[in-house]
N, C-alpha and C positions, 0 to 999 in steps of 0.2 A: 664352477664355470659351466654355464648352460650353452650347449652347442646344438645347432640343427643343421642338417645338410640339405641344400636346395638343389634340385635337379634343373638342368638347363637344356633338356632335349638331347641327351647323349645319343649319338648315332643318327639322330633325325635330320631332316632337311632344315637348313638354316633359313629362318623366316626373312621376309623382306625388311622388317625393321632392324634385324641384326646386321644384314648386309649393308644397310644404309649407315649404321653406326660405324662399321669397319671401314667403309669408304671414306668416312670423315676423319679417321685416325691419321695424324700427321706427325712428322718429326720423329722424336725418340720412340714413340709407341710402335713404329714400324720395325724397330731394331730389337724387339723382345727376343730373349733367348728361347731355345727349345727346351722342353722338360729334360732335366738331367745335364744341361749345359750351362748351369748357373755360373760357373767359373769364367765364362766368356763375357760376362757383364762387367763393364768398367767399374772399378772400385770394389768388386767382390773380394772378400778376404779368403785366401786359400791357405789351408793348414795341411800338415802331412796326412791327415785322415779324410780330407775333403772328398777325394775321388771314391774312396770306399763308401762313404756316407751317401754320395750321389748314386752309386751303383745300387745300394740297398733301397734308396728312395724309388728308383725306377722299378725295382722288383715289386714294391708295394703298390705303386700307382699304375704300372704298366705303361708309363709314358703319357699318362693323362694330364691335361691342363687342369690345374686347380687354383681357384681364386677364393676370396672371402669378402664378406661385408660385415664389419664389426662395429656397429653404432653403440654409443653410450646411451643407456636407457634413462636419461635425465630430462627428456623432453620429446617433442613430436618431430618426426623427420620433416625436412623442408625441401624446396626445389633443388638445392645443391646436393642433397642426398640422392635425389632422383638421378642426377648425373652419375654419382658413384654406383648406384644400383645398376644403371644401364651399362656402365663400363665393366664392372666386375662380372655381372651375369652375362652380359653380351659377349665379352671376350671369351669367357669359358664356353658359352654355347656355340660360338662361331668355330671353336676348335674342338668340338665334341667332348667338352669337359664338364666339370661341375663347379658350383659355387657354394660356399658355406655361409649361413647366417649365424653370427656369433655375437653375443652381447658383451660389451666391455663394462662389466658391472663391478668396477673396482672402487667406486665412490658411493657407498650405500646411502649416505645422508642426502644425496640428490636424486636417488632413484625410487621409482614407484612402479607397482605392478601394472598400472594403466599404461605406462610408457612401453613396457615390454610387449603388452598386447597390441598396442597401436603400431609399434614397429613391425611386428609380424603381419598385421592386417595390411599395412601400406605396401610392404614388399610383395605380398600376394596380389594386392590390387593392381600393382604395376605389371602383373602378368607372370610371376615366377611360381612354378609348381614345386611342392614339397617332394623330397626324395628320401628322407631319413635324418637320422640324428648323429720341490727343488732341494735343491740341496745347496749348502755352502761349500764351494770348492776351496781347497787350501790356497790361501793367498789371494782369492778372487773377490771376497766380500768380507765385510766387518760390521759389527754393531757400533753405531755412533750415537752420541748424546748431544750433538749440537742442536740448538733450537732452530725452528723453521725460519725465523727471521735472520738467523746467522748465515744460512746457506742460500739465501735468496740473492738475486742479482747476478751480474756477469763475473765478478771477481771476489767470491767469498773466500775467507781464509781456509787453508787446508784443515782437515779434521785432525785433532790431536790423537784420535783413536784409530787412525788409518792403519797403523802397524800392530794393532791389537792381536795377540795370539789367536789362532784359529779355534782352539779348544775353548777359550774364554768367550769368543763370539758365538759359538754353538750353544753354550750354556745360557748366555744372555738372550739369544734368539728364542730359546725354549721358554725363558721367563716372559718374553714379549707375548708368546702364544698363550701363556697361562694368565695373562692380564696383570702381571706384577708391576708393569710400568704404566704410567698414565699416558694419555695422548700427548704427543710431542716430546716425550722423555727419552725415547729410543727409536732408532730406525735401523734397518739393514741397508747398507749402501754397497754398490758394486764398484770395484776399483778400475776405473777407466777414465780417460779424457774424451769427451764427446766431440762431434764434428764442429760444434760452435764454440768449443773451448771450455765448456762447463765440465766440472770434475765430479766424479763419483755420484751418479744419479741414484736416487732412493729406489730400492727394490720392494721393501715391505715397511709398513708403518702401523702403529696402533690406532684403532678406531673402535670406540665403544658404541657404535651405531648398529642397531639390528639390521640384518640383511632381510630383504623382502621374502626370501625363501628359507634361509637357514636360521633366522632369528638371531639370538645372541650367543650361539654356540661357538662362534669364532670371532676373535677380537683383533686379528691382524689381517690386513688386506694388502695384496700386491698392487704395484703401480702399473701404469700402462707400459712403461719401459721394460718391466720384468715379464709381464704376462703376454704381451702381444706377439713377440717373436717366438716365444715358446709354444703358444697355441698354434701359430703358423707352422712351426716345426712338427708338432704332434699331428696336425692334420695334413702334413706333407703338401703345403701350399707351394705352387710353382711360382706364382706372380703375386706378390703382396703389394697391391695397388693402393696408394694413399695420396692425400693432397699435400701441397708443398710445405705446409707448416710442420710436417713430420720429417722433413729432410734432415734436420739436426739430430733426429733420433736414429738415423741409419747406422751410425757408428756403434751405438749401444746395441742395436738390433744384431749386427754381425758379431760384436764382441761377446755377447751373452751366449749365443748359439755355439760359438767356438770355444768359449770357456767351459761350457758343459759338454762339449764334444758331441753335439747332436746335429742332425741335418739342418742346414741353414738355407732358407728360401732367399729370393731376391726381392728387396723392397724397391719400388719404382714410384716416383712422385709426379703428380700432374697438377695443373692449375685448377683452382676452385671455380665453381660457377656461381656468380652473384647476379642479382637483379636490382635495377634501380627502383626508386620510389618504395622501398620496403626495408624491413630489418628481419634478419633470420637468426640473430643471436638468441639462444634459449633464455639467457638472463634478461634480455630486453623484452622478449615476448611475455615473460612472466610479469615484468613491470607493467606492460600494457594491460594484462589481465587483471592484476591487482588494483590498478588505478581505475578500472572500468572503461578504459578506452576501447577495448574489445571485450567480447563476452567470454571467450575462451580460446584455446589453441585452434579450434576449428572455425573461428570467425571467418566468414568468406572474404574479408578484406586482407587477410594474411596470406602468406605464401608457404605455409606448412602444407604437407600433402593432405592432411585431414581437412584443412580449410579449402584447398583446391577441389577436393572431392565434393565437399558440401556445396561449393559454388557451382559445381556442374562440369568441371574439367574432366574429359574422358582420359583414362590412363594412356590410351594410344597417342593422344595429342602430346602429353608430357614426354612420352618416350620418343616421339618424332622430333620434338624440340631438342631433346638431349642429343639425338643423332645429328641434327643440323649444326648444333654448337660444336660438336666434335670434342676430341681430347687432345690437348696440347700442354706443354710445360707452362705456358703463360696463363695467368688468370683471365677468365672471361667474364666481363660485366655486360649484361644484356638489357635492352629495353623490354618492359613487360609486353608491349604490343606485338613483339616477335613471337612470344609464347601464345598470345591470344590469337594470332593468325593461324597457328597450328590447331588451336581449338576450333576455329571456324571451319577449317578444312574438314575436320572429322565430323563435326556436328551437322554440317551441310548435307552429309550423306546419311547420318544416323538419326537426326532429330525430326520427327514428324511435325508438320505444320498445324497450327491451331490459331484461332482468333481470340483476341483479348483486348480490352481497353483499360487503361490505367486511371483515367479521369473521365468517368461515364457522363454523357449528356443524353438524356432521355428523348427519344423521337417516337411520336405516335403517328402511325400511318392511318389516315382517316378513311381511305378507300382501299383497305386491305383486300387483295384479290381472292380471298377464300373465307369460308365460314369458320374454319378452325386453323390451327397452326399447320404450316407446311414443313416438310422435311427437305433440307438442302443437303446434297451430297458434296462434301468438301474433300478434295484429294489430300492424302497424307503427304505426298510429295508432288507438287504441281508439275514438276519437270518430268515425272515418270509416274503416270497414273496407274501403271501395272502394280505399283506397291500399295494399292488399296485406297479406300475412302472411309470417312466417318460421317455420321449424320449430325446435322445441327438444326434445331427447330427454328423456323422462321415465323414470327408472330407479329401482330399489329404493333407491339411495342418492341423497339430495338434500342440499342445504345451505341453511340459513336463517341470517339474521342472529343472532348470539349474543344480541343485545339483544331478540330476538323470542321468547325463551324464559325463563321463570322457574319455579323450583321451587315458589314460593308465590305465590298469586294476590293481588294488591292490588286494592282497589276501583278500578274504571275501567280496569283492564288488559285489553286485548282480544286479546293474542297467545297463543301456545301455552303451556300450563301443565297440570299434572295436573288432570284433570277438566274441562279447557277446550280442546276441539279447535278447529282452524282449517282453513279451506280453502286449498288451494294455488292461487294466482291463475292463471287460464287453463287449469289442468290438469283442472278439473272433479272433483277429489277432495278429501276432507277427511282430515286426519291428526290423530290423538290420541296421547297419550303411550303408550297401550296398544294401540289398534287404530284402524281407519278407520271413521268413522261419517259419515252425511250430515246435516250441520247447517250453520248459517250461519257467517259469518266468513271472512276470507281472510288468507293469510300470504304473505310475500315469500320467494322461493326461487330457487335456481339449480341447474342440473345440474353434474356434475363438468366441469371444463375450465378449468384455471388460467390466469390472466392477471395480471401485475403491474399495479397501478393506482397512479399517483402522483396524489394528490388534495390540493388545498389544504385546510388546516384550516378550521374553521367561520368563523374571523374573516376569512379571505381577504385580509387587508390586511397590508402589509409594516410599517406603523407603527401605534403605539398611539394617538397623538393626532391630532386633526383637522389641526393645522398643525405638522408636525414641524420646519419651518424657523423657527418663531417662538420666539425665545429666552425670551419671557415665558411661553410654554406648555411649552417643552422647554429648560430652561436648559443641559442638557448637550450640546445639538446633535443634529442629526437622526440621527447614528449611534447615539446612546444610546437612541433611541426605537424601535428595531427590535422588532417583535412576535415573540417566540420561538415562538408557536404558528401563525405564518402558513403554514408548510409542514408537512404531515404525509404521510409516505410509508407506504403500505400495500402490502406485498409478497405477502400471502397471499390477496388478493381473488380472487373467481371471477366470471366473466361467462358468459352463455349463448353458445353456439357461433356464433350468427348474426353476432357482431361480430368474430370472430377473423380475418376476411379484410379488415377495414376498412383504409383507407389514411390516411396522415397528414392531419390536419385534418378527417376525417369526424367528424360530431357525432351524439350519441345522448342520449336521456333515459333514464337508468337509473332505473326506477320507484322512487319514494319517496326517492331519493338526490340527484337533481339532474341537471343537464345536463353532459355530459362530451365532451371532444374528444380524438381520437387524437394523441398526441405524436409529433413527427418522429423521436424516438429509438426508436420501436417497432421490434421485429425479429420475424421469424417465430418463433412459439412464445413470444414475450415481448412482449405488448402493454403499452403504457404509455398511461394516460389522464390528462388534466388536468381537474379539475372546473372548469367554466366559471362556473356560478352555481348556487345552490340553487333548489329548485322554487318556494319562496314568498319574497316580499320580507320582509326583516327589516332595517330601517334601522340597527339597532344592531349587527348582526353580519354582514349581507349573506350 
């Protein structure tokens, strides 16, 4: 079991983003117990040794708040995980505590090294700093030979091996470890009835699947029900925070800790964070990748964290969004444009301005006012020129958006047309169809300097319906709901030369077009940009 401990600013001043998160905590989250007072939580199981174990727990932790984040490394973290990261790390930080990153690597056939690495990278990207790194009880567990299909469902038949002698179960469990049983031929089950009525959850099972680190040296793997509470106990977690689907596991959580007579943390469940117009199921994202609907887990149309980073979402914006959503017992399903509004707020302050055209129309200035190219100073942030300027060459040939020119003027049209001149923004000059004159109006332009731009289409969404997984809304299934206009590639776009030396993930506001981020596939002489969000909020189209 690989564990790493993540620091959350012990003893330091709580940052604005953490205070914002805690201000959003509502309902049950405000009733959290203090370290060592686990027994005051409703439903907590108290045994004759509980108080002694809690006293020892406080001796080890010094009364420190401890949380943990235990993702399964079988896929890439998504926006819902961002809420879990913010809650676990944020709650610990706000109380001067620590949070552990732990991998739930109990299903080796679904796990890959790239997922372990990506999880670590995404947790760090969201702003977390690194800080460091059974037995069968008499009558409490037994080896069972019921098949998987026999114990599925809500009312499976009781195991005929439930009262097997302890000595026999110990010998059979050793045979499981040595690989003498095939997969599905034997499991170790715990003797308890869970909160949802299910009986005797599996603790260990045989799997002849190599682990990405230990290889084939071990052929029995523990289940979530067995490992999770014990890892929490070993790490002396004070608040084991998880989403509502794990509520039924609370009974096995308390039971196993008490059966082994070890320190028992408190499990507390909160509502998941879901977004409309997307899917976050790992199984379904794999389908999207395998069918070619998206290129990989980091396709900018997805809402995995690697995809959002590639699209240009700043981690601060994701954290701010999680803080605004808050933490409640009820599930939260949000519109994507609420997340995108947080992105705009951050990028408006962070992303320098630049000029670009997506569909260039060549304009030759016949009476250019100089013998050679001029240099135009363009403010990086027009609202605050103290933040610097960049130089843009102004030459006899410039390019404007094709849509910024019409041969016939319509009422209300403010761009270039015969008899209707426009000014070139920042250049201080006005162009007309026939000559240059000094009048009002301004046009969007860029100097020569080609760069390929990959831009998401106006919809920006991979799916057409709010709930692509809902059969009543999408009878044909989520794969039938893919938005054909979600990706648009523009290969002839032009940008001003100030961005040509930008590095992957650098962000810009292309004036009038939106916020863009440099894609990691960019090469020298061939820049690639992803459109992050449009400049203005449009709940219907984003």
